[in-house]
N, C-alpha and C positions, 0 to 999 in steps of 0.2 A: 939176310935172315928176316923172315916176315914177323909181323907183330903177333904176340900171343893172343889167343882169344879170351874173351871174358869168361871167368869160371862160374859166374852166376847166371841163372836162367831168368827169363822175363818175370817169373812169379816170385822172385826173391824180394824181401822187404827193402825199402829204401833206407839208406844210411843217413841218419839225421844227426845234426849237431847236438851233443849232449851238454856241454858246458856253455852257460850263458853268463857273460860278464855283467857287473853292475852298470857299466856304461851302456850296454845294449838294453838293459831293463829301463834305465832312466830316459832313453830316447825312443823306445818302442811303442807298441800299441797300448800298453798299460802304464804309460809314463806318469799320468796324473795320480793314479792309485798308488804306484810305487813311491812317488814323491810324498804323498800324504803319510804313508806308512813309515818311511825313513825319517823325514824331516818334521812330521807332526803338523803339516799345514792344514788349515781348515778346508772343508770340502767345497764350499761355494764362495765366490767373491762377493763383496757387498754390492748391492744394486745402487746405481747412480741415478740422480734426478735427470729427467730428460731435458729440462729447461736450463738448469744452472750447474749440473754435473756434481752437485754435493751428494753426500751419502744419504740415502733415503732412510728416514727415521721411523716411518710407519708403513702402512699398506695403502696409502692414498694413490689412486690411479685416476686419470682423466676419464670421464664418462664418454667422451667422444672418440678419442684415439687410443685409449687404454695404455698410455705411457705412465711410468712410475713418476711420482712427484714427491718432493720434500715438503716440509711444513710451511716454508716461506713462499713456495710457488703454487700453492693451492688457491684457487679462486672458486667461490661458491656462487652458483647462478642465482640471480635475484628472482627469476621467474619460477623455476622448478626445484631449486636447491641442489642440483647436481654439481659434482666437482668438475672443474675445467682447468686446463693448463693455460699457459701464456699464449700458445698458438691457437687454441680452440675457444678461449674466452674472449668475448667482444665487450669493450668498454662502452657503456651507455651513459652519456653525460646529460642528466636531466636538468630541466630549467629550475626546479626547486632547489632548496639548500641541502638536499641529501648527498650531493656530490656525485662521485662516479659509482655506477652500478655495473656489475659484470653479468653478462648474459651468455649462456652456452649457444652454440650455433643453431640448435633446434629452436630455442626460444627467440633468438634474434631474427629468425626467418619469419616468425609470426608477428613480431613487433614492427617490421618494415612495412 
């Protein structure tokens, strides 16, 4: 006996799944939004400092590389007053008793 033919024509609408389980919602495209609605999670994670991985307490960013910085990792350039991180700030040890001065990479280029 041959197989019976399909009763639907090519123009028939597709049959889609109607029931979506909570597991599919929590792992699907809208997983983050669904988790916030169900569990009351905050929308954004706190930003970490790029130097020491502490939570950033303000909006300080390095003027050279634009990375987020916490209050303990911010260095102010002695020449122009710009904020610099540990990677972009260069220590300038002066001969006088002022001690260590931090220069950004732009000012350090002119000091050399």
